PyMOL commands that place a pseudoatom at each C-alpha (Angstrom):
pseudoatom trace, name=CA, resn=MET, resi=1, chain=A, elem=C, hetatm=0, pos=[8.222, -35.147, 25.411]
pseudoatom trace, name=CA, resn=ARG, resi=2, chain=A, elem=C, hetatm=0, pos=[8.436, -34.204, 29.088]
pseudoatom trace, name=CA, resn=LEU, resi=3, chain=A, elem=C, hetatm=0, pos=[11.233, -31.754, 28.333]
pseudoatom trace, name=CA, resn=ALA, resi=4, chain=A, elem=C, hetatm=0, pos=[9.152, -30.071, 25.636]
pseudoatom trace, name=CA, resn=THR, resi=5, chain=A, elem=C, hetatm=0, pos=[6.194, -29.817, 28.002]
pseudoatom trace, name=CA, resn=ALA, resi=6, chain=A, elem=C, hetatm=0, pos=[8.383, -28.339, 30.722]
pseudoatom trace, name=CA, resn=LEU, resi=7, chain=A, elem=C, hetatm=0, pos=[9.877, -25.795, 28.329]
pseudoatom trace, name=CA, resn=LEU, resi=8, chain=A, elem=C, hetatm=0, pos=[6.474, -24.758, 26.995]
pseudoatom trace, name=CA, resn=THR, resi=9, chain=A, elem=C, hetatm=0, pos=[5.134, -24.405, 30.532]
pseudoatom trace, name=CA, resn=ALA, resi=10, chain=A, elem=C, hetatm=0, pos=[8.104, -22.261, 31.548]
pseudoatom trace, name=CA, resn=ALA, resi=11, chain=A, elem=C, hetatm=0, pos=[7.655, -20.111, 28.449]
pseudoatom trace, name=CA, resn=ALA, resi=12, chain=A, elem=C, hetatm=0, pos=[3.959, -19.645, 29.250]
pseudoatom trace, name=CA, resn=PHE, resi=13, chain=A, elem=C, hetatm=0, pos=[4.800, -18.335, 32.717]
pseudoatom trace, name=CA, resn=CYS, resi=14, chain=A, elem=C, hetatm=0, pos=[7.181, -15.790, 31.164]
pseudoatom trace, name=CA, resn=ALA, resi=15, chain=A, elem=C, hetatm=0, pos=[4.602, -14.576, 28.634]
pseudoatom trace, name=CA, resn=PRO, resi=16, chain=A, elem=C, hetatm=0, pos=[3.022, -11.825, 30.767]
pseudoatom trace, name=CA, resn=ALA, resi=17, chain=A, elem=C, hetatm=0, pos=[6.378, -10.260, 31.668]
pseudoatom trace, name=CA, resn=LEU, resi=18, chain=A, elem=C, hetatm=0, pos=[6.557, -6.826, 30.065]
pseudoatom trace, name=CA, resn=ALA, resi=19, chain=A, elem=C, hetatm=0, pos=[9.370, -4.285, 30.037]
pseudoatom trace, name=CA, resn=HIS, resi=20, chain=A, elem=C, hetatm=0, pos=[7.121, -1.331, 30.870]
pseudoatom trace, name=CA, resn=GLU, resi=21, chain=A, elem=C, hetatm=0, pos=[3.591, -0.052, 30.337]
pseudoatom trace, name=CA, resn=GLY, resi=22, chain=A, elem=C, hetatm=0, pos=[2.328, 0.211, 26.792]
pseudoatom trace, name=CA, resn=HIS, resi=23, chain=A, elem=C, hetatm=0, pos=[3.537, -3.147, 25.519]
pseudoatom trace, name=CA, resn=GLY, resi=24, chain=A, elem=C, hetatm=0, pos=[1.361, -5.949, 24.311]
pseudoatom trace, name=CA, resn=LEU, resi=25, chain=A, elem=C, hetatm=0, pos=[-1.621, -6.365, 22.055]
pseudoatom trace, name=CA, resn=PHE, resi=26, chain=A, elem=C, hetatm=0, pos=[-3.551, -3.397, 23.436]
pseudoatom trace, name=CA, resn=GLY, resi=27, chain=A, elem=C, hetatm=0, pos=[-0.529, -1.277, 24.340]
pseudoatom trace, name=CA, resn=SER, resi=28, chain=A, elem=C, hetatm=0, pos=[0.209, 2.205, 23.100]
pseudoatom trace, name=CA, resn=HIS, resi=29, chain=A, elem=C, hetatm=0, pos=[3.365, 1.198, 21.241]
pseudoatom trace, name=CA, resn=TRP, resi=30, chain=A, elem=C, hetatm=0, pos=[5.046, -1.928, 19.961]
pseudoatom trace, name=CA, resn=HIS, resi=31, chain=A, elem=C, hetatm=0, pos=[8.592, -3.087, 19.372]
pseudoatom trace, name=CA, resn=ALA, resi=32, chain=A, elem=C, hetatm=0, pos=[9.746, -5.591, 16.780]
pseudoatom trace, name=CA, resn=THR, resi=33, chain=A, elem=C, hetatm=0, pos=[10.177, -8.212, 19.494]
pseudoatom trace, name=CA, resn=ASP, resi=34, chain=A, elem=C, hetatm=0, pos=[6.545, -7.754, 20.583]
pseudoatom trace, name=CA, resn=THR, resi=35, chain=A, elem=C, hetatm=0, pos=[5.381, -8.575, 17.071]
pseudoatom trace, name=CA, resn=LEU, resi=36, chain=A, elem=C, hetatm=0, pos=[7.826, -11.473, 16.812]
pseudoatom trace, name=CA, resn=GLY, resi=37, chain=A, elem=C, hetatm=0, pos=[6.386, -12.902, 20.013]
pseudoatom trace, name=CA, resn=PHE, resi=38, chain=A, elem=C, hetatm=0, pos=[2.841, -12.804, 18.646]
pseudoatom trace, name=CA, resn=VAL, resi=39, chain=A, elem=C, hetatm=0, pos=[4.002, -14.428, 15.398]
pseudoatom trace, name=CA, resn=GLY, resi=40, chain=A, elem=C, hetatm=0, pos=[5.717, -17.134, 17.446]
pseudoatom trace, name=CA, resn=VAL, resi=41, chain=A, elem=C, hetatm=0, pos=[2.551, -17.821, 19.445]
pseudoatom trace, name=CA, resn=VAL, resi=42, chain=A, elem=C, hetatm=0, pos=[0.471, -18.113, 16.271]
pseudoatom trace, name=CA, resn=ALA, resi=43, chain=A, elem=C, hetatm=0, pos=[3.064, -20.461, 14.755]
pseudoatom trace, name=CA, resn=ALA, resi=44, chain=A, elem=C, hetatm=0, pos=[3.101, -22.599, 17.911]
pseudoatom trace, name=CA, resn=ILE, resi=45, chain=A, elem=C, hetatm=0, pos=[-0.692, -22.856, 17.871]
pseudoatom trace, name=CA, resn=ALA, resi=46, chain=A, elem=C, hetatm=0, pos=[-0.648, -23.810, 14.177]
pseudoatom trace, name=CA, resn=VAL, resi=47, chain=A, elem=C, hetatm=0, pos=[1.936, -26.538, 14.810]
pseudoatom trace, name=CA, resn=ALA, resi=48, chain=A, elem=C, hetatm=0, pos=[-0.036, -27.843, 17.803]
pseudoatom trace, name=CA, resn=LEU, resi=49, chain=A, elem=C, hetatm=0, pos=[-3.223, -28.025, 15.739]
pseudoatom trace, name=CA, resn=TRP, resi=50, chain=A, elem=C, hetatm=0, pos=[-1.406, -29.738, 12.875]
pseudoatom trace, name=CA, resn=TRP, resi=51, chain=A, elem=C, hetatm=0, pos=[0.273, -32.189, 15.252]
pseudoatom trace, name=CA, resn=SER, resi=52, chain=A, elem=C, hetatm=0, pos=[-2.993, -33.047, 17.002]
pseudoatom trace, name=CA, resn=SER, resi=53, chain=A, elem=C, hetatm=0, pos=[-4.888, -33.552, 13.730]
pseudoatom trace, name=CA, resn=GLY, resi=54, chain=A, elem=C, hetatm=0, pos=[-2.902, -36.703, 12.986]
pseudoatom trace, name=CA, resn=LYS, resi=55, chain=A, elem=C, hetatm=0, pos=[-2.191, -35.709, 9.378]
pseudoatom trace, name=CA, resn=ARG, resi=56, chain=A, elem=C, hetatm=0, pos=[1.565, -35.906, 9.826]
for i in range(1, 56): cmd.bond("trace and resi %d" % i, "trace and resi %d" % (i + 1))
show_as sticks, trace
zoom trace
């Protein structure tokens, strides 16, 4: 569990790193990896909510 927490924390610190201006939710253009990142965040939130609900 500590390893998972450490990995998630490290990933969170990398989240704001952008290649150049215009990337991100309010950017002027997107790449496939930008969209994949947002899908991954939504999936991680869904899993966290499911896990914390106790309905495993």
